[in-house]
Every structure is written in structure tokens, then in C-alpha cells.
N, CA, C and O of each residue as an XYZ file, in Angstrom:
252
protein
N      69.978     45.143    -19.774
C      68.908     45.476    -18.853
C      69.432     46.537    -17.878
O      70.547     46.408    -17.374
N      68.666     47.549    -17.615
C      69.107     48.661    -16.785
C      69.093     48.342    -15.296
O      69.855     48.935    -14.532
N      68.258     47.435    -14.882
C      68.133     47.153    -13.448
C      68.027     45.652    -13.231
O      67.249     44.967    -13.895
N      68.821     45.152    -12.294
C      68.743     43.740    -11.972
C      68.422     43.584    -10.499
O      69.034     44.236     -9.654
N      67.477     42.735    -10.191
C      67.155     42.439     -8.807
C      68.018     41.292     -8.315
O      68.179     40.284     -9.003
N      68.569     41.450     -7.127
C      69.337     40.358     -6.539
C      68.378     39.485     -5.744
O      67.580     39.982     -4.950
N      68.464     38.198     -5.963
C      67.551     37.294     -5.257
C      68.171     36.752     -3.983
O      67.450     36.207     -3.147
N      69.468     36.878     -3.802
C      70.120     36.413     -2.583
C      70.972     37.540     -2.023
O      71.338     38.472     -2.739
N      71.281     37.447     -0.746
C      72.134     38.450     -0.123
C      73.451     37.827      0.325
O      74.049     38.282      1.301
N      73.908     36.796     -0.373
C      75.115     36.083      0.032
C      76.343     36.983      0.003
O      77.251     36.796      0.813
N      76.396     37.945     -0.897
C      77.561     38.804     -1.004
C      77.455     40.088     -0.216
O      78.388     40.891     -0.224
N      76.349     40.303      0.464
C      76.136     41.556      1.175
C      76.424     41.392      2.660
O      76.226     40.320      3.231
N      76.893     42.464      3.270
C      77.092     42.458      4.721
C      75.737     42.540      5.410
O      74.761     43.015      4.828
N      75.685     42.078      6.645
C      74.437     42.101      7.405
C      74.035     43.540      7.685
O      74.858     44.351      8.111
N      72.786     43.849      7.449
C      72.261     45.170      7.748
C      71.687     45.189      9.155
O      71.743     44.181      9.860
N      71.136     46.324      9.572
C      70.640     46.428     10.943
C      69.442     45.522     11.236
O      69.159     45.235     12.399
N      68.740     45.070     10.201
C      67.569     44.236     10.420
C      67.808     42.791     10.005
O      66.884     41.979     10.049
N      69.012     42.462      9.609
C      69.350     41.097      9.225
C      69.868     40.366     10.454
O      71.070     40.144     10.599
N      68.951     39.996     11.332
C      69.303     39.493     12.653
C      69.905     38.100     12.592
O      70.853     37.820     13.325
N      69.397     37.231     11.759
C      69.845     35.838     11.741
C      71.326     35.728     11.405
O      72.067     35.045     12.113
N      71.768     36.382     10.349
C      73.182     36.275      9.985
C      74.057     37.044     10.963
O      75.195     36.642     11.208
N      73.570     38.118     11.518
C      74.352     38.876     12.496
C      74.553     38.055     13.760
O      75.616     38.126     14.377
N      73.545     37.272     14.160
C      73.685     36.423     15.347
C      74.753     35.365     15.138
O      75.559     35.102     16.030
N      74.757     34.768     13.975
C      75.747     33.719     13.700
C      77.158     34.286     13.709
O      78.082     33.624     14.181
N      77.340     35.486     13.201
C      78.668     36.078     13.097
C      79.158     36.637     14.424
O      80.364     36.655     14.671
N      78.258     37.092     15.279
C      78.672     37.838     16.468
C      78.298     37.174     17.788
O      78.153     37.867     18.794
N      78.140     35.865     17.815
C      77.758     35.217     19.068
C      78.822     35.391     20.143
O      78.489     35.527     21.320
N      80.093     35.390     19.759
C      81.159     35.508     20.748
C      81.264     36.935     21.292
O      81.815     37.134     22.375
N      80.760     37.910     20.581
C      80.825     39.302     21.017
C      79.557     39.749     21.730
O      79.397     40.937     22.008
N      78.661     38.831     22.029
C      77.365     39.197     22.592
C      77.497     39.847     23.962
O      76.799     40.820     24.247
N      78.371     39.336     24.811
C      78.530     39.896     26.146
C      79.095     41.312     26.084
O      78.619     42.208     26.782
N      80.095     41.507     25.257
C      80.675     42.844     25.115
C      79.646     43.832     24.572
O      79.557     44.964     25.045
N      78.880     43.405     23.588
C      77.858     44.283     23.022
C      76.778     44.599     24.054
O      76.282     45.725     24.101
N      76.413     43.627     24.873
C      75.400     43.864     25.900
C      75.909     44.851     26.943
O      75.156     45.710     27.402
N      77.182     44.737     27.323
C      77.739     45.670     28.305
C      77.811     47.089     27.759
O      77.494     48.048     28.462
N      78.225     47.218     26.518
C      78.314     48.548     25.909
C      76.926     49.157     25.774
O      76.733     50.337     26.067
N      75.960     48.361     25.332
C      74.595     48.870     25.201
C      74.034     49.259     26.559
O      73.351     50.277     26.677
N      74.312     48.463     27.584
C      73.865     48.793     28.934
C      74.447     50.119     29.404
O      73.743     50.930     30.006
N      75.716     50.338     29.135
C      76.344     51.595     29.541
C      75.750     52.773     28.777
O      75.602     53.861     29.333
N      75.408     52.562     27.503
C      74.797     53.638     26.719
C      73.421     54.010     27.254
O      72.954     55.128     27.034
N      72.772     53.094     27.946
C      71.468     53.376     28.532
C      71.616     53.906     29.950
O      70.963     54.883     30.319
N      72.477     53.266     30.753
C      72.590     53.592     32.171
C      73.298     54.927     32.385
O      72.854     55.724     33.213
N      74.376     55.190     31.669
C      75.158     56.398     31.910
C      74.351     57.688     31.733
O      74.422     58.553     32.606
N      73.591     57.860     30.654
C      72.819     59.107     30.531
C      71.775     59.274     31.641
O      71.530     60.391     32.098
N      71.165     58.176     32.072
C      70.178     58.261     33.153
C      70.872     58.687     34.444
O      70.383     59.564     35.155
N      72.005     58.068     34.743
C      72.753     58.417     35.943
C      73.244     59.867     35.885
O      73.172     60.587     36.880
N      73.735     60.289     34.733
C      74.209     61.662     34.588
C      73.068     62.665     34.756
O      73.274     63.740     35.321
N      71.883     62.334     34.281
C      70.728     63.211     34.435
C      70.331     63.340     35.895
O      70.051     64.441     36.369
N      70.305     62.218     36.612
C      69.948     62.246     38.034
C      70.963     63.082     38.817
O      70.583     63.886     39.668
N      72.251     62.892     38.530
C      73.285     63.662     39.228
C      73.146     65.146     38.899
O      73.285     65.985     39.789
N      72.878     65.483     37.650
C      72.731     66.888     37.267
C      71.542     67.534     37.980
O      71.635     68.687     38.402
N      70.447     66.824     38.118
C      69.285     67.360     38.828
C      69.611     67.562     40.303
O      69.244     68.580     40.891
N      70.304     66.588     40.901
C      70.650     66.728     42.316
C      71.606     67.899     42.551
O      71.446     68.633     43.525
N      72.584     68.081     41.686
C      73.511     69.204     41.808
C      72.768     70.513     41.601
O      73.035     71.483     42.311
N      71.861     70.568     40.668
C      71.059     71.768     40.436
C      70.223     72.119     41.656
O      70.117     73.290     42.020
N      69.634     71.125     42.283
C      68.852     71.373     43.482
C      69.740     71.832     44.649
O      69.334     72.662     45.462
N      70.944     71.282     44.715
C      71.869     71.692     45.773
C      72.302     73.157     45.577
O      72.414     73.903     46.549
N      72.542     73.562     44.330
C      72.931     74.936     44.048
C      71.767     75.912     44.276
O      71.983     77.077     44.611
N      70.556     75.433     44.093
C      69.390     76.305     44.273
C      69.215     76.681     45.743
O      68.646     77.724     46.063
N      69.703     75.833     46.618
C      69.606     76.140     48.055
C      68.216     75.878     48.586
O      67.320     75.457     47.855
N      68.052     76.137     49.874
C      66.733     75.896     50.469
C      65.709     76.915     49.953
O      65.981     78.111     49.845
N      64.558     76.401     49.648
C      63.467     77.263     49.177
C      62.627     77.680     50.392
O      61.994     76.852     51.047
N      62.641     78.964     50.663
C      61.907     79.430     51.830
C      60.640     80.135     51.455
O      59.904     80.591     52.330
């Protein structure tokens, strides 16, 4: 037979949408993952705000 369908995923690693098995495997790393994800969200926002403020400071007073 040229193609076989797998009925179970027991031998496969968890994919991005396989939440149940990923939760069981990574419960101890949840805090670290949350901190890293938070930094990936917070840092670009903070950097954007700082860049806008520096740009406005360099522009000087608008008369």
C-alpha cells in the first residue's frame, strides 16, 4: 500500500496545537515560559515607546 494513515500519535512529538500532551510534559517549565513570553511582548512595546520619546526629544520644540 502506498499510503498508510496513522491512527495514533504515540510516537510523534507534540505539535504547536497538541496542547494536552504539551501541558503534561512541560508543567514544571510553565513559569519560565510565561516569563519569556511576557518579555517577548513587553520589550518591543517598551522599546517602541522609548524610540518615540527619543524621536520627539530630537525633533525639539515645535514653534
